[in-house]
N, C-alpha and C positions, 0 to 999 in steps of 0.2 A: 381407358379401354379395359384394363384388367379388372377394375371394380365392376364395370358393367357386365363383363363375362360372368364373373362370380355371382353377382346378383341374380342374373338369369338362370344360371344353373342351379343356384339354391332354390329359386322359384320352382323349377322343374322337379327337383327332389321332393319338395313339400306340397306339390299340386295334387289335389284329390279330384275324383270324378263325381261331380254332381251330388255329394253327399253320401253316396253309397259305396264309395271305393273300398272302405275298410269294413264294409259289412257283407260278409260272404252270405249269398243267397243259399237257400236250402238246395236248390237244383242248379249247382254250378254246371255250366255247359262247356263241353271240350270242343276245341276248334283247331284246325290246321291253318297255317299262314303261308302264303305263296307270295314271295317278295321279288318283284321285277328290278332289273338293273336299269340305270339310267343316269349315271354320273352324279352331279350335285343334286339332282332331283331325289337322291336317296335321303336327303335331309327330311323331305316330306314324310318318307317311310319312317324315319326316326320319330317323328311326331305321332304318327299313327301308332306305332309300337308303345311309345310312351303311354298313350291313353289307354291302350288294351291292357298293358301290364298293370296299370293302376286300378283297373276294374276287376275286382276278385269275383265277379259272377262268371268270368271266363277262366278257362284253364287251357293254356297253349300246350298241346301235345306233340305237335309236328311243325317243322319250318322247312320250306324249300326256297332256295334263293340263287340268283345268278348275279355275278359282277357286283355292283354296289349292293344288291340285294343279299348276296352271300355274305358280304362284310357285315351288314346289319344282322344277318341270322346268327353268325358266330358270336358276335357281341352279346346278343340276347342268350344264346346257349351258354356262353361262359358265365353270364351273370346268374342266370337260374341255377346253374351247377354249383356256383360258389357261395350264393347268398340269397337266392330267391329273386322276387319280383323287383324289390327296391335296388338290389345290387345290379340287376339287368338294366334298369333305367339309368343308374349311375354309369355303367359301362358305356352305354350309348352316348350319353351326354359327354363323357370325357373323351371319347373317340372323336365325336364330331367337333368338339372344341379343338383338339390337337390337330385335326385335319383342315381346320380353317386356316385362312391367312393370318389370324391374329393368334394362332396356336404356337406351340413351343417346339415345332420341328425344326431340325437343322436345315440349312439352305437347300441342300440337294433333295432331301425328302420333301421339302416345301414345294420345290418345282414339280417333282413327280406327282405329288398328291394334287396339286393344282391342274395338271394336265389330266389326270384320272378323273377328276370330278368336274372339269370344265363342260359347259353346255354347248360349246361350239368351238371351231378352231380360232381361238382368240387368246391373245397373251397380254399380260400387263406388267410383268417384271422382266429384268434383263435375262434372268435364267429361263423364264418361260419363252421369252422371244427366241433365245437360242434354240431351245428344244423345237419351237414351232418351225423355225427356218431349216434346221438340220433335218427334220423328219420328211421334208419335201425331197431331199436329195439322197438321204442315207437311211438304211434300214437299222433297226435296233442292233443287229448283229455287227454292223460297222461302226455305229456310235458307241457301243458298249461291248467290247470284245471280251471283257472279263466277267460279264453278266452280273454286274452289281445291281442288286435290287433293293433299294432302300424301303420300298412300300412293304416288302415282306417283313423287314425288321419291325416296321411300325405295327403290322398285324400281329406279329409274335409278342410284341411289348404289351398288348392289350389283352391277348387270349391265352389261357391255360388249356392247351389242346388236350392234354392228359385228363384234365377234369371234364371237358366236353366229351371225350370219347367214353368215359366212364359214367356218363349221365343216362337218364332214362328218355331223354327227348329224342324223337325221331327227327334226324337232321339230314338234309339232302342238298348237295352243292353242285350245280351244273357246270360242265366245261365242254368245249368242242375239240374232238380228237382231229388234230391237223391232217393226219395221214388218211383217215377213213371219212372225215366229214360227219361222223356220227356223234350223237349226244353221249357224254359220259357223266354218270351220276356218282359222286362221291358220297356214300352214306356216312353215318356218324362214326363208325369204327375206322373209317379211312380218312376222317377229316384231319387236315393238317394246314400249316401256313402255306405250303406248296399248293395244296388243293384250292385254297381260297385264291391264291395268286393266279392259278391256272384259270379259274372262273373270271377273273378280272383282267386278263392278259389281252389288252387291246393291241392288235398286230403292229401298228405303227408306232407304238409307245414302248411295249415290252417284247423282249424275245419270248418265243413260245416256252412255256413252262414244261420241262421234261419230268415225268413221274414214271418210274419203272421203265425208262427208255422211251417213253411215248410222249410226243409234244402236244400241248394243249393250248388253245386260244380261248378268248372270251366265251363264257357259257351263253350269253345273250343271243348268239347266232343260231342256236339249235334248241334252247329251252329257257325261255325268259318270262317267267319261271317255269319249271316242270311241275305239273300237277299229278300226273299218273303215279308217282311213287307212293302217294297217300293211299292208293287203292289196296295196298297191302302192307304199308308200313305203319298204319295206325288204325284204331278202331273208331276214330271220330269220323262221322259222315259229312262234316261241314269243312269247306276250304274258303277262306277269305283271301282273295287276290288283291294285293296292293300294286296297282298299275300306274306307273309314273311316266310313260311315254305316251303322249296324246295319240289317239287313234285317228281322229278326224281333224281337219282344218279347213276353214272356209275360204282361205286365200291360196293363190298359186305362188310358190317360191320362185324368185326371179334372180336373186344374186347368188353367187357361188356358194357362200356360207349358208344362205336359206335353203339351197337345193341339198347341200350336204347334211344339214340338220334334218330336213324332212326325209331324206333317204335313210337316215340313221333311225328315225322314229319308225318308219315302215319296216325296215329290216328287224329291228329288235321287238316289234309287235307280232311279226309273222308266225313265229313258232307257237306263241300262246294262242293266237286266233285259230290255228290249225288244230291245236289240241282241244280247244272248246268246241270246234266243230265236231271232231270225233267223239267227244263226250256227250254232245247233244244227240248225235245219232245213236249211241249205245243207250242213252237214257230213254229215247223213244222206243227202241226194241224191248226194253225192260217194261216200260209202261204198257206196251201192247201185248205183253205176255209172250213174246218170241224169244226172250232170253230170261232164264230163271235167275232171280236175285238172291245171292248168297254171298257170305264173306269167305275169305280164305284164298289160298293160292288157286290159280286158274279158274276162279269164280268171277261172277259179274256183280259189281256193286254200283249202286247209284249215289253219287256224291251230291251234296247241296253246295252250289257255288254262290259266292257272294263277292263283291267288289267294292273297293274304295279307290278313287282315282283323284287325280289333281283337278279335274273339272276345268272351269274357266281360267284358273290360274295357269294350268298347263299350256293352254292355247296362247297366253301372253308371253310365255317364256320361250321366245323365238331366238334365231341366231343373231338378230340385231338388238336383243334386249340388253347386251353388254353386261350380263350378270357376272359377278365375281365370286370367288370361293371365300369371301369374308364371313366372319361369324354373324353379322347382321343379316346376311342373306340366308345362311343356314338357319337362323332363328325364325326368319320369316316363313320358311318352308316348314319348319317344325311346328310353329303355331297353326299353320294351315292344315298340316297333318293331324294335329290334335282335334281341331274343329271338325274335320271331315270324319274322323273316327267317332266323335260324339254324336254327330248327326246320324251316321250309320247305326249305332247302337240304339239311339232314340227311336228310330223308324223301324228297325229290323230285328232287334234282339229276340223278340218272341218267335221270329221265324227260324232262328238258329236251332238245328236239330229237327226241324220240321219240314222245311222246303228251301228251295234256292230262291234268292232275291234278284239274281242276275238272269236275265233272259238270254239263254245261250244261243237261241236261234238268231236273235237280233244282233248279239255281240259277235257271232262268228259267220253271219250270213254271207252269201255270195250274190254279187250283182249280175243278174243274167240279162243278155241282150237278145 
């Protein structure tokens, strides 16, 4: 198993993009990334990021993320700050290897990571079974009165937050203010292990993360991911959304686990759909000349929105799929992410900097009766 993991990770580090990965084009295009949270599906985002980082025609100037998307975001930010593209790719690969069931986490961290990245309320180890059973009867405050958080230690192990805060990358991590129900955006200067944990604090698994006396839960409830910070945070007009929660399904959930899974998908897509709807409305006003288009504070900008998503694979990853957080599963999603990013760039690279490739009206439309 160890040799298989090493071979796979070595292959990732040496993988090139279509022969032009190391050939910087004369017109490098700047782009922002908006990374959705979605548990173990975040390994798909790892694959997307791996491909984008290997393609030197692109320059990533801003990243916004929530929950697992926030974790991926800070791994990239750390790698770019400390060693550039190749280091960012290594940081991602090392983190997902450690977070997998075949990784090197201690037993308690292993159980917590498995619950964080699980796709459904499903357990496979004694510690997972214990977490699963206890969460039905006790809150994290009762189960964990000392507020021990091994996942925070894991994140701190991989990320030099001083280096991230000193970098030039525009970085935004979303969390939900428990008291007000409002979205909180932690910008690069405020990024810390606590901020990332706040973004990933699922209420039935973790105690609310308190920062400056304010408790926060998972950012996916209010911004999954938030796009609007790019309006003033970077000069790039393009935002690539990596969406890992399926929007549509053709079947009706019937079992309790299927119902929970579908409710989670709807809940964690709702904020993104609402933001796309507002952005579509603003873009129409700009196109009609009813809003003037300028850059800067309190001005209106038109962003070009693009999207990479799980596609058919996402609809097959249901509550009954019994997927585990082993490395083979993460590797499957990673390869799918690489392929999806490759297809996107083959089809739409020329549109970056010119126009949206996502139909905002269709993506955020309302069904009228």
